[in-house]
ZAMARKE-655837 format. One line per field, with one value per residue (C-alpha): x, y, z; residue in one letter. Coordinates in Angstrom, 3 decimals. Layout:
east = [X_...] $
north = [Y_...] $
up = [Z_...] $
vexfi = [A_...] $
//
This chain:
east = [-29.173_-26.287_-22.915_-23.980_-27.034_-24.902_-22.441_-25.222_-26.640_-23.182_-23.046_-26.559_-26.081_-22.987_-23.133_-19.652_-17.707_-14.527_-14.266_-10.919_-10.878_-7.504_-5.742_-2.879_0.637_-0.260_2.381_0.028_-2.527_0.118_0.879_-2.829_-2.796_-0.090_-2.048_-5.247_-3.357_-2.405_-6.036_-7.259_-4.748_-5.889_-9.636_-9.931_-13.338_-14.970_-14.539_-15.367_-13.085_-13.951_-11.403_-12.592_-10.289_-11.430_-10.677_-12.978_-15.665_-15.631_-19.382_-19.155_-15.926_-17.657_-20.658_-18.362_-16.075_-13.013_-10.584_-7.667_-6.474_-6.392_-9.786_-11.105_-14.785_-16.253_-19.974_-22.010_-25.522_-25.439_-24.362_-20.984_-19.224_-15.619_-13.973_-10.280_-8.079_-4.421_-2.886_-4.883_-2.774_-3.820_-4.251_-6.823_-8.800_-8.618_-9.777_-12.671_-13.653_-13.594_-15.657_-18.167_-18.606_-20.428] $
north = [-14.266_-11.915_-11.625_-8.740_-10.669_-13.767_-11.610_-10.062_-13.530_-14.709_-11.843_-12.528_-16.304_-16.141_-15.017_-13.540_-13.137_-11.272_-9.823_-8.816_-6.587_-6.781_-6.373_-8.163_-6.797_-4.917_-5.362_-4.548_-6.996_-9.722_-8.951_-9.337_-12.760_-13.868_-12.405_-14.162_-17.433_-16.973_-16.144_-19.265_-21.399_-19.975_-20.054_-22.996_-22.674_-20.565_-17.325_-17.518_-15.335_-14.207_-12.593_-10.328_-9.076_-5.528_-5.994_-9.010_-7.677_-3.983_-3.633_-4.922_-2.995_0.189_-0.457_-0.818_2.015_-0.234_2.425_2.119_-1.484_-3.859_-3.283_-5.557_-5.636_-7.675_-8.390_-9.754_-10.968_-9.067_-5.756_-4.117_-3.885_-3.222_-1.518_-0.796_-0.072_-1.076_-3.925_-5.171_-7.073_-10.644_-9.786_-7.145_-9.611_-12.266_-9.775_-8.663_-12.290_-12.917_-9.777_-10.508_-14.254_-14.144] $
up = [21.325_20.484_22.236_24.438_25.633_26.314_28.257_30.341_31.042_32.135_34.639_35.947_36.218_38.430_42.044_41.622_38.400_37.513_34.013_32.518_29.458_27.725_24.392_22.723_23.186_26.359_29.054_31.927_30.470_30.420_34.068_34.871_33.206_35.658_38.573_37.479_37.284_40.965_41.820_39.998_41.906_45.236_44.576_42.176_40.543_43.250_41.280_37.594_35.476_31.957_29.648_26.860_24.143_23.369_19.666_19.447_21.813_20.915_21.514_25.070_25.727_24.604_26.852_29.885_28.755_28.646_27.452_29.858_29.928_31.566_33.140_35.883_36.756_39.586_39.550_42.435_41.710_38.413_39.977_39.382_42.766_41.717_38.761_38.327_35.348_35.259_37.257_40.254_42.819_43.571_47.258_46.288_44.173_46.882_49.545_47.331_46.869_50.627_51.334_48.598_48.939_52.265] $
vexfi = [M_N_R_T_Q_R_F_E_R_L_I_R_N_N_R_L_I_L_I_L_F_Y_K_E_E_C_T_A_C_E_T_M_E_V_I_L_K_I_V_R_Q_R_L_S_D_R_L_P_I_A_R_L_N_V_A_Q_Y_A_D_I_A_K_K_Y_Q_A_K_Q_L_P_L_C_L_L_F_K_D_G_E_L_I_F_R_Q_S_D_V_V_P_S_K_T_I_L_A_L_Y_E_E_S_S_V] $
//
């Protein structure tokens, strides 16, 4: 099983999952790391979060057109329900979780 297949399985096997595409030395990406730390503190393990470095996962980044970074994707039952480039406020992520977790 290759990386892309493992990634797709990860998306399918989680009811909700947040994916962050980022790159090193990206100020907005560093800001998202702080925001995701807040989200993890608030939600514990209820929302899995996967971080993908676009340099290391160029094939997956290309498939999801991760050009403007950071890029947040939220999947529910394997379907993309939210996509936003740039910084996403923690309150937005938390609200999406609340709306999507029911």
